[in-house]
MILOMAR-785812 format. One record per atom (N, C-alpha, C, CB): x, y, z; residue in one letter. Coordinates in steps of 0.001 Angstrom, whole numbers, plus 524288, in hexadecimal, padded with zeros to 5 digits. Atoms other than C-alpha are relative to their C-alpha. Glycine has a CB too. Example, Ala and Ser with C-alpha at 12.3 -4.5 7.8 and 13.67 -1.06 7.14 Angstrom:
2
8037A7FB5A80000a 8300C7EE6C81E78a 80384804B080000a 7FC208001B804DEa 7FCCC7FB5A7FFC4s 835667FBDC81BE4s 7FCFE80442802DAs 8019E801CE7FA79s 
***
This chain:
251
802A27FF76804FEm D9D47F1281A5B2Dm 80371803217FC65m 7FA9A802978009Em 7FC897FD2680383a DA4C7F16B8A4F27a 7FE7D7FF097FA5Ca 805B27FE6F800E9a 80081800B48059Di DA360F1930A40ABi 804507FC407FE5Di 8005A8055D7FCF7i 7FC31803F88017Dt DAA38F0DD9A3A27t 8012E800317FA35t 7FE0F7FA9E8017At 7FE898005880582k DB174F0BD2A2D61k 7FE527FACC7FD9Fk 805E5800B97FF60k 801E08050080208i DAB83EFE3DA2C1Di 7FB8A8010D7FC2Fi 7FE2E7FC4F80489i 8036D7FE5B80443e DA432EFF1EA1F3Ce 7FA587FE3E8008Ce 802187FE027FB01e 8054E802217FFFCw D9839EF6F7A2289w 7FCBC80190804C4w 800447FA2E7FFB5w 802F67FE327FB79t D93FAEFE01A2EDCt 8009A805E98007Ft 801D97FD3580513t 7FFA97FA4C7FF53a D9255F0BEDA33FFa 8035D8017B804A7a 7FA9080256800A8a 7FD0D7FED27FB4Ae D9797F0C26A41E0e 801417FAF5802E3e 7FCF2803C98038Fe 7FEB28047C7FCBAs D9DF4F02E3A4B83s 7FE4E801258059Fs 805FB7FEC27FFBBs 8017F7FFA67FA77w D993CF0051A5958w 802BD7FB7F802C0w 7F9CE7FFC3800CDw 7FCC7803F87FD78n DA2B3EF926A6241n 7FEF27FFB8805D9n 805C38011C7FF09n 800E7800B67FA64p D9CB5EF545A6F52p 804247FC9D8029Cp 7FAB17FD9C800E0p 7FB458027E7FE05t DA8C3EECC1A70C9t 8045D8011A7FC1At 7FF357F9F3800D5t 7FB7C7FF9180378v DB677EEE0DA6B3Ev 803BB7FB8B80159v 802C48057F8008Bv 7FC44804397FF20g DC11AEE3EBA69B1g 7FDC27FAB87FEA5g 801CA7FFFE80595g 801B780533801A6c DC0B1ED5C5A6599c 804947FC3680092c 7FDEE800137FA3Cc 7FBCF803DF80026s DC8D0EC95FA63FDs 7FF687FCD87FAFCs 7FFDF7FC5C804F1s 7FFF68028C80516k DCC7EEC17FA57F5k 7FE0D7FA5C8004Ak 80577800217FDBAk 802278054C7FFF5i DC502EB539A5488i 800467FD497FAB0i 7FA6A80029801CFi 7FFF18028D80520s DC691EB2D9A45E8s 803A4802E57FC48s 7FA707FFBD7FDB1s 7FC3F7FDE8803D0a DCE6AEB5CBA399Da 7FF0D805B37FEBBa 7FFCD7FCDB7FB0Aa 8013A7FA9E80143g DC75BEC291A371Fg 8020D803DE803FCg 7FA43800A17FF7Cg 7FE257FC977FBCBc DCC88EC7F9A43F5c 805D2801427FFA9c 7FEDF7FD8280531c 7FA447FFB18000Cq DDAE0EC6F2A402Cq 80212805997FFDCq 8021B7FD0B7FB59q 7FE347FA9B80094n DDC8EED51FA3BF9n 7FBAC803CD80189n 801CD8010C7FA55n 804A57FD247FE45c DD161EDB05A43C0c 800C3805F27FFDFc 7FE8B7FE4D80581c 7FF9E7FA4B80062y DCF42EE952A4028y 7FE99802978052Ay 7FC708020D7FBA6y 801C17FDB47FB13a DC84DEEBE5A4D10a 804517FFD580421a 7FB217FD2680200a 7FBAF800697FC4Ce DD3FCEE728A54DEe 80412804407FF02e 8028B7FA947FFA8e 7FC307FBFF8016Bv DDD39EF020A4D8Bv 7FDFF8056480197v 801297FFD77FA13v 8023E7FAE87FEC2m DD3FFEFB9FA4F33m 7FFAC800E5805E0m 7FA9C800817FD94m 8007E7FF847FA4Ca DD19FEF8F6A5DAFa 805398016880281a 7FDE97FAE58025Da 7FAD67FEE47FDD4k DE029EF90FA607Dk 801CC8058D7FEAAk 803FC7FC067FDFAk 7FEBB7FA9A8016Br DE1CCF05D0A5920r 7FD01803C780385r 7FEB5801107FA2Ar 803377FC9B7FCB4l DD693F0BE3A60D2l 801ED7FFF7805A7l 7FA427FE4B7FFC6l 7FDC28005E7FABEq DDC86F06F2A6D8Aq 804E48036380064q 8014F7FA4080160q 7FB047FD227FFF2a DE99BF0CFBA69F3a 7FF44805E880045a 803297FEA47FB2Ea 800DD7FA557FFECi DE3AEF1A81A680Bi 7FC258019C80445i 7FE01801D97FAAFi 8031D7FEC17FB69g DDB48F198BA7442g 7FA3F800E87FF13g 802228049680274g 805997FF6680104v DCDAAF1894A6E56v 7FCD57FD3580434v 7FE937FDDD7FA88v 8034A8021E7FBDDl DC344F1663A78BCl 7FD437FB067FE32l 7FBF980411801BFl 80273804FA8013Eg DBE60F0862A78F0g 803CF7FBD87FE30g 7FBFA800C97FBEEg 7FC25803B7801F9y DCAD4F0234A73DDy 804BC7FF89803A3y 801CA801A27FA8Fy 7FBD5800797FC20e DD2C9F0247A8056e 8022C7FA7380039e 7FE008019D80562e 7FE618057E7FFE0n DD34AEF360A7F75n 801AB7FDF97FAACn 7FB9E7FCA880214n 7FE76801B380537g DD727EF323A7132g 7FBD67FC8F7FD8Fg 805307FD1980034g 803B3803838028Df DD0CDEE77DA6A9Df 7FDFE7FBBA803B4f 8028C7FD817FB3Ff 80232803A17FC38k DCD7EEE044A771Ck 7FA258010480075k 802BD8008B80567k 805AA7FF607FFCFl DBED7EDDBFA77C6l 7FE6C80357804A9l 7FD4C7FAA680045l 801A47FC577FBF7t DB894EE8D3A7F69t 7FA538017B7FF28t 8037D804E680003t 805727FE5C80048l DAA38EEB59A824Al 7FFB7805E8800B0l 7FCA67FD2C80433l 800837FA567FFE0m DA5FEEF96AA800Fm 7FA528018680123m 801DA8026A7FAC6m 805867FEDE7FEC9p D98E8EFB15A8725p 7FE86805B27FF44p 7FED07FE7080587p 801117FA6E800AAq D9A1CF09E0A8633q 7FE55801627FA72q 804C58032280176q 8017A7FF038056Dr D97E2F08ACA778Er 7FA987FDDB7FEA3r 804067FDA67FC61r 804EE8029880133l D8B2BF0123A7883l 7FBA7803CE7FE93l 7FE517FCBC80492l 804657FC69800B8s D8248F0D12A78B7s 80066803587FB16s 7FF908037F804A8s 7FF297FC6180459k D87DFF13D9A6CBFk 7FBEF7FF917FBA1k 805537FF1B7FDBFk 8040B8003580418p D7E44F0E8AA627Dp 7FABD8021F801D4p 7FF4F7FA6B7FE20p 804F57FE137FDEAl D730DF1266A6B82l 7FF7D805E77FF5Al 7FF7C7FE8B805C0l 7FFFC7FA4B80049k D76F4F20A6A6A32k 7FFB38020F7FA69k 804D78021C8029Ak 7FFF37FE4280572k D774FF20F8A5B54k 7FA907FF847FDA4k 803FA7FCD07FCC5k 8054E7FFDD8021Dr D6A81F24F4A54C6r 7FFCB7FEE37FA29r 7FD928053D80113r 7FFDB8010F80598k D6EDBF2361A46AFk 800DF7FA307FF0Ck 804508033F7FD52k 7FF29805918012Bp D6D41F1577A4155p 805817FF107FDEDp 7FBF07FE0B7FC01p 7FA79800F280139t D7AEFF0FE4A4070t 801067FA267FF9At 803998027D80435t 7FE478056B80068t D8122F0329A3C1Dt 805287FF70802ECt 800977FE4A7FA2At 7FB6A800C97FCB6y D8AD9EFE6DA4641y 8026B7FAA37FF1Fy 7FE90800AA805BCy 7FD09804DE7FFBCf D9556EF410A44F7f 801567FF40805C4f 8051E800227FC65f 7FF45800EF7FA6Dv D9547EEE4FA52A3v 8052D7FD26800EEv 7FB617FCCF80240v 7FAF18024A7FE9An DA2E1EEBA4A5802n 803AA7FF417FB5Fn 7FF287FAD78029Dn 7FC098002B80425s DAB95EEEF4A4C9Ds 8056D7FF1480244s 7FFF38051A7FCD4s 7FAF28009D7FD60m DB6A4EEE69A56A2m 800057FB5B803BAm 80163804F8802FAm 8006D8047A7FC78s DB289EE1B4A5D31s 7FC937FBE97FD6Ds 7FDBD801A28056Ds 803C5803E1801D5d DA991ED5F4A5BCBd 7FBD87FF9680434d 802A67FA867FEDDd 8042B7FFC67FC16l D9C76ED741A629Dl 7FF0E7FAC4802ACl 7FAFF801DA7FD7El 800FA805297FDC3f D9BC4EC894A64CFf 804FD7FD64801F9f 7FD657FC877FBFBf 7FB3B802147FD9Ch DA95AEC712A6A84h 7FE917FCEE804E8h 803EA8047A80155h 80141803977FBB4e DA969EBC1FA7493e 800858027B80566e 8037D7FB477FFB6e 7FF3D7FD887FAE4d DADA6EC54FA7F86d 7FC398047C80118d 8057D801FB80069d 804097FC157FF06i DA24CECEC3A7DFFi 7FB5F7FD4180299i 7FE4C802D27FACCi 80438802BE7FD47p D9811ECAB6A8818p 7FAA7800E97FD7Cp 7FFD6801B5805AAp 805497FF7D80210d D8A05EC854A8404d 7FD46804CE80234d 7FCD37FB1F80138d 802867FB7F7FD8Bs D85E7ED2F2A8D87s 801488050C7FD16s 801AE80076805BBs 7FE8F7FB5A80301f D8D6EEDD05A859Af 7FD8D7FFD07FA90f 805FF8007A7FF93f 802A3800928050Bl D883AED79DA78C2l 7FA448019980079l 800717FA4F7FDFFl 805777FE857FF2An D7A9CED94EA7E66n 7FF56805EA7FFBFn 7FE0C7FDEF8054An 800467FA4A7FFEDr D7D58EE7B9A8081r 800BB802477FA83r 8042780239803B9r 7FF207FE3B8055Cv D8280EE973A72A0v 7FB127FF317FCB7v 804AD7FD127FD88v 804B28012F80314f D76A4EE2D1A6CB4f 7FB578033B801C6f 7FEB07FA3280062f 804357FCB07FE0Be D6D8DEEAAAA754De 80033805607FD66e 8005B8008D805FDe 7FF657FAF5802A6v D730BEF73AA6F78v 7FE2D7FF977FA57v 805BF801DA80039v 8017A800A980578m D7151EF212A61A1m 7FA1A7FF5C7FF64m 802CF7FB4C7FDABm 805A4800C88002De D6366EEDDDA646Ee 7FCFF8050B8011Ee 7FE6B7FBD0803E5e 802887FB137FE96k D6022EFB39A6A2Ek 80086804327FBCAk 80240802028050Ck 7FEFC7FC1480417t D64E4F024CA5DF4t 7FEDC7FDC27FA97t 805BA801ED80047t 801528025580514p D5D81EFC99A524Bp 800FA8039D7FB65p 7FA637FE5F7FFF9p 7FEC77FC6C80449l D609EF08CDA4A5Dl 8056A7FEF77FDC4l 7FF9E805A6801DAl 7FAB98013C801C8h D6EBFF0420A4970h 800527FA6D7FDEDh 803EB800C380471h 7FEC08053E801E0t D7423EF865A4217t 805417FE6F80243t 800147FFC37F9E4t 7FB38801E77FD81y D7E6BEF02DA48F2y 802117FB457FD07y 7FEFE7FE97805D0y 7FD7980443802DCq D87DBEE795A415Cq 803FB7FD608039Eq 802B3802107FAE2q 7FC8D802EE7FC7Bi D8E48EDD23A49C3i 802E27FBDE7FCCFi 7FCD57FD6A80497i 7FCBD803B6802DFl D9995ED58CA43C2l 803787FD1C803DCl 80359802D17FBC3l 7FD0F803187FC37t D9FEFECA5CA4B20t 802F37FB877FD6Dt 7FC5C7FDDF80424t 7FD52804DC8015Dk DA9B8EBF5BA49B5k 7FE847FBB6803DDk 805FF800CC7FFEDk 80192803B67FBE0r DA363EB8AFA5565r 7FA3F7FE957FF5Er 800FF8025980589r 80568801418015Ea D9726EB369A4F0Ba 7FD637FC7280403a 7FFD37FD717FAACa 802428039B7FC29e D954AEA8B8A5931e 7FDE3802EC804B9e 804117FBFE801C0e 801C87FCDD7FB83r D9468EB28EA6448r 7FB35803407FE82r 80475803A2801F9r 8047B7FCF7801CDm D8B29EBB00A5C4Em 7FB127FCA67FFEEm 8010E802427FA8Am 804868037480046e D8232EAF7AA59E3e 7FE097FE9480574e 8015C7FB0C7FCF4e 8019C8016A7FAA8r D8232EAB74A6836r 7FD418048A802AFr 804C27FE4A80341r 8023C7FB847FD4Dy D7F79EB91FA6D04y 7FA928015F7FDE1y 803A4804B37FF80y 804E47FE5680270l D7475EBBC1A6359l 7FBDC7FBC27FFC2l 80111801E97FA9Fl 803C98044180016k D6DE4EAE93A64C7k 7FB31801808032Fk 802757FAEA80222k 805097FED37FD85n D5F89EB096A6820n 7FF12805CF800E4n 7FFA27FD3380522n 800D87FA5E7FFABk D6108EBF65A66F7k 7FDC6802027FAD1k 8052D802E18015Fk 802087FD7D804AEk D592FEC799A5D66k 803B08046D7FE84k 7FA5180210800DEk 7FC257FC2E801C1i D6295ECFCAA555Ai 7FD39804557FCFEi 804467FD607FC8Di 8028D7FBA2802B3p D5D55EDD49A51A2p 80211800AA7FA72p 800C98051180313p 7FE847FF8A80583s D5DA8EE077A4320s 8044E804067FF17s 7FB458016D7FCC4s 7FBD77FC25800B3n D6733EEBB9A455Cn 805617FDDF8016En 7FEDA804CA80341n 7FB038027E7FEBCi D71D3EE229A498Ei 8016E7FC247FBA9i 7FFB77FD2C80566i 7FE068036D80419w D797BEDC03A3E68w 804667FCB28023Cw 801E9803327FB30w 7FC14803957FDF7l D81DAED02DA415El 8037F7FDF67FB9El 7FD607FB71802D9l 7FC58801D1803F7g D8E22ECC79A39FDg 8047C7FCDE8023Dg 8021D8048A7FD07g 7FB58802F57FE81v D99CFEC35AA3A59v 80457801057FC13v 7FECB7FA1280059v 7FB717FF9C80366t DA788EC47BA34E6t 8010D7FAAE7FD87t 804DC801F580317t 7FEDB804E2802C8a DAAD2EBA54A2A8Ea 804E9800D07FCC5a 7FB4E7FE457FC73a 7FB187FED8802AEe DB921EBC43A2751e 801E87FB807FC92e 8042480157803F5e 7FE958049480318n DBAE7EAE69A2219n 7FBFC7FBB0800F8n 8059F7FE158015Fn 803D18043F7FF73k DB3CBEA16FA2113k 800227FD9680571k 801027FBC97FBE9k 7FF73802B77FB06k DB92AE9B7CA2D98k 7FCE4802A28045Ak 805B57FFB480184k 802A07FD337FBCBy DB3F4EA5FEA36A0y 7FACB802607FE3Cy 8038E804448021Ay 804967FD36801D1g DAA03EACF3A2E2Bg 7FB357FCAD7FF16g 80144802B57FB31g 8048D803318014El DA14EEA1FEA2961l 7FD067FE19804D6l 801B37FB597FCC5l 802EC8017D7FB46p D9E09E9CB9A3703p 7FD1F8049A8027Ep 803B37FD9B803FCp 802A57FB667FDCFr D9AE9EAA89A3B92r 7FB0E801487FCECr 803B3804C080005r 804927FEEA80341i D91B8EAC73A300Fi 7FB947FC3C80143i 8016C7FFA67FA30i 80403803DD7FEB2e D8A93E9FDFA3380e 7FD468015E8051De 802687FA898005De 802547FE6D7FB00i D8885EA4B1A4164i 7FC90804CC7FF38i 8044B801238041Fi 803047FB3F800F8l D8409EB21CA3CC9l 7FAD97FEC37FD4Al 8032E803D87FCB3l 8049F8015C8030Ar D7A63EABDFA3371r 7FB777FE4680386r 801537FBAD7FC1Ar 804028021B7FC80k D731DEA5BAA3EEDk 7FD838042380384k 802557FBC580359k 801F47FBE77FC81i D7129EB28AA4651i 7FBC4803277FD37i 80486803A4801D2i 8045C7FD1680243k D6472EB9C5A4406k 800DB805DB800B7k 7FAC67FE4F80283k 7FF2D7FA5D7FFFBa D67E6EC7C6A408Fa 7FE24802317FAC9a 805DE80163800FFa 802067FD9E804C8s D6263ED13FA3685s 80425800537FBC3s 7FDE38056980126s 7FBA77FFA1803B1i D6FA5ED370A3033i 8049C7FCEE80223i 8018E805CB7FEFEi 7FB53802FB7FEABk D7AF0EC9DDA3068k 8040D800E17FBB9k 7FEBD7FA0A800A7k 7FC0E7FEAA803E4f D87C1ECD17A29D9f 805367FD4880112f 800CA805E17FFD8f 7FAD28026E7FFC6i D9550EC7B3A2707i 8040B8040E7FE66i 8004F7FB0F7FC65i 7FB927FCB480174s DA1F9ECF62A26F7s 8047F7FC737FE63s 801A5803B58049As 7FBA88031E80207v DABC7EC864A1E4Ev 804C5803947FFBDv 7FEAF7FD917FA74v 7FB9C7FC617FF8Be DB6E1ED0EBA231Ce 802F47FEFD80515e 7FE15805BB7FFC5e 7FCD88002D804BAp DC221ECF22A234Ap 7FF067FAEE7FCFCp 805D1800898015Cp 800F4804A380331m DBF72EC5D3A180Cm 805357FD3D7FF12m 7FD508017A7FAB3m 7FAFB802B980018l DCA2AEBB9CA1921l 800497FB8C7FC10l 801297FDEC8054Bl 7FFFC80426803EFe DC5F8EB197A0F01e 7FAD78001E7FD0Be 800E67FA8C8028Ee 804E280098802E3d DBBB0EAE14A04F6d 7FC187FD248037Fd 800E17FCFB7FABBd 803EF8024B7FC84m DAF38EAB1BA0C8Em 7FCC77FBB97FD6Am 7FC6680434801F8m 802DB804298029Cg DAA11EA1BAA0257g 7FA4A801677FF2Fg 8006A7FB0080319g 8059C7FF1E800D2k D9B6FEA019A0043k 7FD6F8011980540k 7FD617FB347FD47k 802477FE727FB05l D958BEA7ABA0B93l 7FA237FF0980017l 80123805BB80118l 8059D8009D7FF2Cn D8844EA3B5A10A6n 7FE15804D1802EDn 7FEB77FAD68031An 801D37FB1E7FDAFl D81A3EB0C2A132El 7FA457FFD480182l 800E78046E7FC49l 805688008C7FE41n D746FEAB6DA16E1n 7FF648024F8057Bn 7FE507FA2E7FFF0n 800D97FD917FAECg D6F55EB3C6A2204g 803978048D8011Eg 8009F7FC1080428g 7FC5A7FB9B7FF71i D7A3CEBDCBA2027i 7FE2B804637FC67i 805C97FE527FEAEi 802107FB9B80301n D76AAECB6BA1B60n 8041E8036A7FD6Fn 7FCC08034A8036Fn 7FC187FC24801A0w D8362ED293A194Cw 8056F7FDA580076w 7FF968050E80352w 7FA9D801E67FFE6v D918BECF53A15F6v 803B48048C7FEF0v 800D47FB8E7FBEEv 7FBFD7FBFC80081i D9CF6ED8ABA17FCi 8052D7FD447FED1i 800658037080517i 7FAEE8025080159v DAA25ED595A11B6v 80434804338003Fv 7FFD87FD717FA7Av 7FBB07FC4D7FFD0g DB725EDC17A144Bg 805407FD61800A5g 7FF2F803CA80459g 7FAB0801E47FF5Bg DC5B7EDA04A136Ag 802828024E804DCg 803428014A7FB33g 7FD4C7FE557FB41e DCF24EDBA2A1EB8e 80370804C07FEEBe 8034E7FB8380239e 7FC8F7FB7D8007Ds DD68AEE840A2117s 8042C7FFD78043As 7FCDE8052080055s 7FBBD7FFE87FC39g DE2DDEEB88A2886g 805077FDD97FDBCg 7FE867FCF1804CFg 7FAC78017D801E0a DF15CEE8AAA2746a 8008F7FA2F7FEE9a 8040C80199803EFa 7FF72805B380088y DEFA5ED9F4A28A0y 7FB3C7FD7F7FD6Ay 800E37FD888055Cy 804D4801DB80277a DE327ED8A3A20A1a 800ED7FB4E7FC83a 7FD85804587FCD8a 7FFEA8049E80361r DE086ECBB2A1A10r 7FD02801227FAF8r 7FDA07FB32802DAr 801FF7FEDB8053Dh DDD13ECB70A0BA6h 7FA817FDD67FF31h 803AA7FDC47FBE1h 80531801C48019Dm DCF2CECA75A0661m 7FFC67FFED7FA0Dm 7FBA0803988024Em 800518008C805A9e DCCFBEC57C9F883e 7FAD4802327FDECe 800987FA3B7FE70e 804B67FDE28027Bs DC352ECC4C9EF7Cs 7FBFE7FBB97FEF6s 80167802C47FAE2s 803888045A80131e DBDAAEBF139EBC9e 7FCC37FE73804BEe 803197FB497FE0Ce 802E2801567FB44w DB9DCEBC7A9F9F5w 7FB6E803BD800C6w 803A18001F804CBw 804117FC037FF63v DB244EC9369FA7Dv 7FBA87FF207FC13v 8024B805857FF5Cv 803DC800C08041Cm DAB81EC6989ED9Bm 7FC977FB35800FFm 802B37FF807FAC0m 80317804A27FECCn DA74EEB9219F225n 7FBC88012A80403n 803817FBA4801F7n 803F47FE8B7FC19v DA06BEBEF39FE05v 7FBD8803717FD79v 8028F802E1804B4v 803C77FCA1802A9k D9A27EC9639F5AAk 7FC467FCC27FCA6k 802D7804157FC9Ak 8033B8036B8033Ek D954FEBED59EC69k 7FBEE7FD2780348k 8036A7FC0D7FD16k 803AB802C27FC9Be D8F35EB73D9F79Ee 7FBAF803AC801F3e 802E97FD92804AAe 803E87FC357FE33c D887DEC3889FC9Bc 7FBFE8011A7FBB9c 802AB80520801B7c 803967FEFE80454k D82BFEC62C9EF35k 7FC607FB637FF0Fk 8030C8013B7FB09k 80327804B5800E2l D7E2BEB82B9ED68l 7FBE07FF378043Dl 803847FB377FFBBl 8037C800F67FB91q D7817EB7A69FAE4q 7FD15804EF801C1q 8031D7FDCE8048Dq 802D87FB157FF25k D72E2EC5A99FA78k 800F28023B80571k 7FA2A7FF277FF30k 7FE657FDBE7FB01k D7A77ECAD7A0616k 802F28051E7FF08k 803777FC1680320k 7FD467FB008007Da D7FC2ED885A0846a 805E57FF278007Ca 7FE10803ED80433a 7FA4D8009680034f D8E3FED9AEA0525f 8028680553800D4f 801C97FD907FAB2f 7FD417FB217FED4f D973CEE420A0AD5f 805D57FEF37FFBAf 7FE6B802358057Bf 7FA4F800A28005Cf DA561EE51CA069Ef 8028980475802FCf 801E77FFE77FA2Af 7FDEE7FC0C7FC74k DAC98EEC46A1172k 80534802427FE39k 8009D7FDB98055Ak 7FADA7FE068017Dq DBAA2EED1EA0C9Cq 803617FB9F7FDD7q 802B680295804AFq 7FBF2803AD80194w DC60EEE6A9A05D4w 804017FF5B80460w 802B1801DB7FAEFw 7FC20800317FBD7g DCEB4EE9E6A115Fg 80568801607FE01g 800137FAA28027Fg 7FA927FEBE80157t DDD6EEEA4DA1093t 801977FDE37FAAAt 803A57FDDB80423t 7FEBD8024780516w DDDEAEE19FA0486w 7FBBD801757FC18w 800967F9F280065w 803C17FE3E803E3g DD76AEE7429F877g 7FDDF7FB9C7FCA9g 80270804037FC95g 8023B803D6803A2a DCF30EE04F9EE4Ea 8041B7FDFC7FC35a 7FB6F802667FCF7a 7FBC58018780388d DDB95EDFEF9E626d 8044E7FCFC802BCd 80249804C17FD71d 7FC23802FE7FD16g DE2FEED8D49F0E0g 8049880331801E7g 801F37FBAC7FCBDg 7FBBE7FC9B7FE49i DEB84EE4949F41Ci 7FED48021F80574i 800D68048C7FC16i 8008F7FE2A7FAA3k DEDC0EE885A0234k 800BE805E78003Ck 803F07FD3D8039Dk 7FFBF7FA4C7FF7Dr DEAD8EF6C4A052Er 7FC36801B480447r 7FEAF802C57FAAFr 803A77FDEA7FC2Bn DE306EFF96A0E47n 7FA6C7FE6A7FEA4n 80076805F980050n 80547801F580111k DD523EFA70A0FCDk 7FC868041C7FD75k 7FD7C7FE1F80506k 803107FBD380261k DCF80F07B6A0C39k 801088004D7FA2Ck 8013A8053D80293k 7FE977FFF28058As DD6CCF072C9FF58s 7FD7F7FB727FD13s 805F27FFCF7FF60s 802658049380271n DD182EF9989FC98n 7FA1A8008E7FF81n 8014A7FB228031Bn 8058A7FEDA8006Ag DC3C0EFE509FF48g 7FC697FB5C800F7g 7FEEB802257FACBg 803FB804067FF20r DB76FEF63B9FF20r 7FC8E7FF2E7FB33r 7FC9D80175804ADr 802F5800E0804D3r DB32DEF58D9F0FBr 800D27FA727FE0Dr 8019F803F57FBC2r 7FFF88054F80223l DAFCDEE8629EB14l 7FCF9800257FAEBl 7FD957FBEA803EFl 8026C7FFBE8052Bl DACBFEE6E79DCAAl 7FE9F8059B7FE87l 7FB1C7FC947FFD4l 800AB7FA9380186g DAE11EF5939DB59g 7FC258033180324g 7FE708002B7FAA1g 803C97FD197FCDFk DA457EF9779E5E1k 800447FE55805B1k 7FA777FF387FDE0k 80079801687FA85e DA19FEF96D9F471e 7FAF87FCEE800CDe 8001C804EA80384e 80491803477FED3w D9856EEF219F9BAw 7FE6580100805A0w 801347FA0B7FF18w 801CF7FE467FAE1n D9091EF4AEA051Cn 7FA727FE258011Fn 80047805ED8005Fn 80549802037FF29e D84A5EEBF1A05E8e 7FF057FF00805CBe 7FF267FAF37FCDAe 801A9800E87FA9Ay D7D25EEB0BA12B3y 7FB1B7FCA680003y 7FF028053D802E3y 804C98030C7FF8Fp D72A3EE1B9A1757p 7FB5E8039280129p 8008C7FBD380447p 804C47FD0C7FF11t D648EEE658A183Ct 7FC857FD10803CEt 7FD178010C7FAD8t 803868025F7FC32v D5BA0EE3C8A23C1v 7FA6D801047FE4Fv 800FD8022880596v 805797FF6F8016Cl D4D75EE13AA2044l 7FCB180119804CDl 7FE0B7FB1C7FD38l 8036C7FE967FBA4n D422BEE5D4A2898n 7FE667FB6580358n 7FB3A802A17FDFAn 801D98048D7FD17m D3E51ED82CA2C67m 804637FD7980338m 7FDAA7FBFD7FC3Dm 7FBD1801F47FCA9g D4B59ED63FA3330g 8038A7FC167FD4Eg 7FDBB7FD8F804C5g 7FC8980363802EFq D5146ECDEBA2872q 803FC803597FD36q 7FCF07FC927FC19q 7FC0E7FCD8802A6a D5CA3ED210A202Da 801887FD7F7FAD7a 804D4800B78037Aa 7FDDE801FF804DFy D6212ED0D4A129Cy 8045E803907FE58y 7FBC47FF967FBB4y 7FBC77FCAA80204a D6D86ED60CA0AF9a 7FF7A800687FA25a 8057A7FDD580181a 
***
């Protein structure tokens, strides 16, 4: 469990660490770079670097926290990775179900596995489900799968944003996060692409969160991501979805 610098959550909870690449968004994976750095300095839990590793000793940590907290589940992995057994997923979901005071944000690139695992399961309202949509090829099919899953909050992370997403169908989606790529080999994100997503969110009345420009600024200049910031149209966009009492949601 750790305080995180990820702008749209409060803390990270990694019951597994490590992953493998499956799509264009994985090319410059921040988690891989970080895992290797942590391995190099001997941080506990990263002995295997970025090789998928189950961490059962971390399962009980949310149970011990009494303050309501928003957790990004597996910021250093993918909870629905094909090599994580259903038996371990059962244990993770059991913890989340036992702690309704916390909110759990699950983001995956493996929407098919998520759908299979959650089929015929009731998803508690404190579990938010999301998919990465870095481009049309990989993102749009994931969104279609997510749309079919019955969850109180469903969200899309358009990060790293690699192209214009066109006219997004946000029916059944509550929240959209947009961000540019960071790091030495970051790919460029155009301001127009961001504005198009923001426009769709406004038209379809969905919450819009702009996370960062990344390594390439709004002016197209490459610099430190902190210097580029996260302002769009002169302000920060930090909208969140709202859960209604009846178990439905809107943004």
